[in-house]
VEXDREN-2710 file (C-alpha; in Angstrom, 1 decimal):
% VEXDREN-2710
k/r/px/py/pz
1/UNK/-6.4/-3.4/-17.6
2/UNK/-5.0/-5.5/-14.7
3/UNK/-5.3/-4.1/-11.2
4/UNK/-2.8/-4.3/-8.4
5/UNK/-3.2/-3.7/-4.7
6/UNK/-0.1/-2.1/-3.2
7/UNK/0.6/-2.1/0.6
8/UNK/3.1/0.4/1.8
9/UNK/5.2/0.0/4.9
10/UNK/7.4/2.6/6.5
11/UNK/8.0/4.7/9.6
12/UNK/8.8/8.3/10.4
13/UNK/12.5/7.6/11.2
14/UNK/13.1/6.1/7.7
15/UNK/11.2/9.0/6.1
16/UNK/13.2/11.6/8.1
17/UNK/16.5/10.0/7.1
18/UNK/15.7/10.2/3.4
19/UNK/17.0/13.2/1.5
20/UNK/14.3/15.9/1.0
21/UNK/14.8/15.9/-2.8
22/UNK/14.1/12.1/-2.9
23/UNK/11.0/12.6/-0.7
24/UNK/9.7/15.4/-2.9
25/UNK/10.2/13.4/-6.0
26/UNK/8.3/10.5/-4.4
27/UNK/5.4/12.7/-3.4
28/UNK/5.3/14.1/-6.9
29/UNK/5.1/10.6/-8.3
30/UNK/2.3/9.8/-5.8
31/UNK/0.4/12.7/-7.3
32/UNK/1.0/11.4/-10.8
33/UNK/-0.4/8.0/-9.8
34/UNK/-3.5/9.7/-8.4
35/UNK/-3.9/11.7/-11.6
36/UNK/-3.7/8.4/-13.5
37/UNK/-6.6/7.1/-11.4
38/UNK/-5.0/5.3/-8.6
39/UNK/-7.0/5.0/-5.4
40/UNK/-4.8/5.7/-2.4
41/UNK/-5.2/6.0/1.3
42/UNK/-3.4/6.1/4.6
43/UNK/-3.9/3.1/6.8
44/UNK/-6.3/3.7/9.7
45/UNK/-6.9/1.5/12.7
46/UNK/-7.9/-2.1/11.6
47/UNK/-10.6/-4.5/12.9
48/UNK/-10.8/-8.2/12.2
49/UNK/-14.1/-9.7/11.3
50/UNK/-14.9/-13.4/11.6
51/UNK/-18.1/-15.4/10.9
52/UNK/-16.9/-19.0/11.1
53/UNK/-19.5/-21.4/9.8
54/UNK/-22.0/-18.5/9.7
55/UNK/-22.5/-18.9/13.4
56/UNK/-22.1/-15.2/14.3
57/UNK/-19.9/-12.3/13.7
58/UNK/-16.9/-11.8/15.9
59/UNK/-15.0/-8.5/15.8
60/UNK/-11.5/-7.9/17.2
61/UNK/-9.6/-4.6/17.2
62/UNK/-6.1/-4.7/15.7
63/UNK/-4.4/-6.2/12.8
64/UNK/-4.1/-9.9/11.9
65/UNK/-0.8/-9.5/10.1
66/UNK/2.4/-8.3/11.6
67/UNK/5.4/-6.7/9.8
68/UNK/8.8/-5.3/10.6
69/UNK/7.7/-1.8/9.7
70/UNK/4.3/-0.1/10.4
71/UNK/1.6/-0.3/7.8
72/UNK/1.5/3.1/6.1
73/UNK/-1.1/2.9/3.4
74/UNK/-2.7/1.2/0.4
75/UNK/-3.3/1.9/-3.2
76/UNK/-5.2/0.3/-6.0
77/UNK/-3.4/0.9/-9.3
78/UNK/-3.9/-0.2/-12.9
79/UNK/-0.8/-1.3/-14.9
80/UNK/-0.3/-3.3/-18.1
81/UNK/1.9/-5.8/-16.3
82/UNK/3.4/-6.7/-13.0
83/UNK/6.7/-5.2/-14.3
84/UNK/4.9/-1.9/-14.9
85/UNK/3.3/-2.0/-11.4
86/UNK/6.7/-2.6/-9.9
87/UNK/8.1/0.4/-11.7
88/UNK/5.2/2.5/-10.5
89/UNK/5.5/1.4/-6.9
90/UNK/9.3/1.7/-6.8
91/UNK/9.0/5.5/-6.9
92/UNK/6.4/6.0/-4.1
93/UNK/7.3/7.5/-0.7
94/UNK/7.3/4.1/1.1
95/UNK/9.7/2.5/-1.4
96/UNK/11.9/5.6/-1.7
97/UNK/12.0/6.5/2.0
98/UNK/13.5/3.3/3.5
99/UNK/10.2/1.4/3.6
100/UNK/8.8/-1.3/1.5
101/UNK/5.8/-1.8/-0.9
102/UNK/4.1/-5.1/-1.5
103/UNK/2.3/-5.6/-4.8
104/UNK/-0.6/-8.0/-5.0
105/UNK/-2.1/-8.8/-8.4
106/UNK/-5.9/-8.8/-8.2
107/UNK/-7.5/-11.7/-9.9
108/UNK/-11.2/-11.7/-10.8
109/UNK/-13.3/-13.6/-8.2
110/UNK/-16.1/-15.6/-9.7
END
């Protein structure tokens, strides 16, 4: 079954301004995704790793990407299609609580 990486963005202000019933439904949906086998986690502090030309590892604290909202978390989900992955992600806390979710189809690396 195809796998998709989801990246959730959101902040506490947006979450707090979302109706409690909507938040509760989103958290219940999150649990359903976990029960279905999704691997989920909250974003910690990132580090960047480089090893250009194999000349030595360089490590920098902080993210490489920037976004309008803070990075909230990640999930690895399985879905029959991108359409199904979108439906699944649309009910998660980040999507429902004034944030955003990116969905990245994972393709097999050879």
